[in-house]
N, C-alpha and C positions, 0 to 999 in steps of 0.2 A: 337774429334780428335785434337791433338796438332802437329803442324809442328815445331819441335825443333831439336836442336843438342847439343852435348857435345864436348867440345874443350879444348885444351891446348893453353894458351896464352903466347907468348914470352915476353922477357923483353922489357922495353920501348925503349931502344936504337935500338934494332932490328926492333921494330914496326915503329920507325921513319924512318929507312932506307928503309923499304918496302913501306911505304906510299910515301916517297920522290921519290923512284925509279919509282913508277907508274906514278907520276906527270911528271917526267923527260921523260918518254917514251910516254907521251900522244900525242906528235906531230907525232910520228912514228906509234903507235898503240893505239887506244882508248880502254882501258880495262874497262869493267863494271862488278860489280858496283865500285864506287869510294871508296877506303879504307879510314878509319879514325880512330881516337882514341876513339870516342864515339859510332859511328855506323859503321857497316861493318868492324869490327876489323880484322886485319891479325891474322890468327889462324891455328892450326893444328887440324883438325876434328878427333875426336875419333869415333863418330857415329852420324848420322843424319837421319831424315826421319819423317814419320807420326807415332805418338804414341797414344795409348789409353789415353783418358782424365783422367783415374784413376791412371796413373803413377805419383808417388810422386817424382818428379824430384829433389827436394831439398834434400830429403833423399838419393837419388842416388848420388848426388854430394858429400855429406858428406861421404858416403860410399867410393867413389873414393879417396877422400882425405885421409881418414884413411887407406885405403888399400895401397896407394902409400907411405905414411909416414912409415907404418909398414913393407913394403917390401924393402925399399930402403936403401942402404948402403952409397950411395953418393948423391950429389945434382942432381936434375933433369936437365940434360943438353942434347942437341941434336946438332948434326953436320948439318950444312946448306950447301946444295950442289948447283948444277947448275939449271938453268931454263930449263924446258922441255915442249914440246907440247903434249897435250892429246886430241885426237879427241872426239867430234868435237868442236873446238874453245877454248879449255881450255889451260891456261898457268900457270904452277905450278913451285914452287921452291921445289926442292927435299929435303926431310928431311931423314936423316939416320934412319934406322930401329933399334933404340936403344932398348935394351932388356926391359928396364922399360916401354917404350912407347908401345911396342907390348903387354907386360903383362897387362898394364892398359886397352888397347883396348879390349883384350880378356876377362878381368874381367868384364868390362862394358857390353859387349855383353851378357855374361852369365846371368847377373842380369836383363837385360831389353829386351831380345829377345822375350819373350812372350808378351810384350807390343808393339812390333813393328808391324805396319800394312803392309799388302801386297802391293807391288808395282803393276804398270800396265804393261801390255805387250806392248812394243814399238819397233817393228822391225827396224825402222829407226835409233834409238839410239843403239839398241843392236847389230847392225852389227859391231860396234866398240868395243864391250865387249868381254872378254874371256868367255868361257863356265861357269866358276865359278862365274864371275861377273853377268852374265845373271841370274843364279840361285839365287844369293844373291838379286839382284834387284827385281826379281819377288816375292820372298818369304818375304823379309824384307824391300824393298823399298830403299836399299842403296847397291851400288855395291862393295864397298871396305870393306869387312868383312873377318876376320880370315886370311886364307892363301892369300887372295886377298887384304889384308889391304895395303894401299899405303900412308904412311905419307907424307904430303906435305902442303905447304902454297899456297893458290890460289892468284895469281896476278890479275886474272880477266878473262873475256871471251870476245872474239871477233870472230864473225862468218865469217869474211872474210878469207877464207882458204888460200889465197895467203900470208897472214901475217905470216903463220907458217914458211915460208922460211927465216924469219928474226931472227930465234933462235940464229944463230952465233953472230949476231950483239947485240942481247939482252944480251947474256952471256959475250960478250966483255965489255959491259957497266957494267954489274953486277959485274964482277971481280974488276972493279974500286972502288966498294963500300968497298972492302977490309974487308970483314966480318971475324972476328976471329971465330975459330971453336974449340971446341963446344960452343954453346950459352946456357945461362941459361934460363930456362922456369920459368914463374912467377906465373901463375894462372890456375885454372880449372874453366870453365864456363859452364852454360847452356844458350843457346841462342835461340831466335826466328829466324827461317830461313827466309831470304828475297830473293831478286833477285839472281838467280843462286846459291842458297844454301848459301848465304852470312850470316855472323854473324851480322844480322841486328840490333838486340837489345838484350842486356845482361839481362837475367832473374835472374841470381844468379851467384856469383863469390866467389871463395875461394883461398887464397894464398897457395902455396905449397913450 
């Protein structure tokens, strides 16, 4: 079994902004894990979970690159939105559901779904899931699939539920970052999943 994910990586400037923002907020809310340029990269997950050892993920990554290049008429950009809270304890930056991103997610799922291992039944977590997310989580080990796909960049996790009340303040500071939109995406990666599904270690990377 391989615990891996497939992701889209933003440009370096946006990565810098996300990493710096997490550091800035550290005195207010300690998010884990700590983002970085080498480990725990800020990223947009396409799919992640437990996969069969037989999956040739390098071939899948090349397939994704070829599919994206062959189907795109413009550069791969995505609009960056506000920070939002996702129970329990998750803080995400919303990413617009760009057609190319949804198409890429769906294509990836089509080619790897038979290699995704079932998830476990966890009523404590599932009470926060939609019915479709529960179905996805149990069958494929990942909740955000197909119609339930939710493009986002994870700022981190903090289990102190009172911190979710700080969303307004977080977004006030986030607006000061003055992020132009849309933002260019730079790479596709396969990564080893770490703490809280983090992009712990890059296994392969291709420019797009």
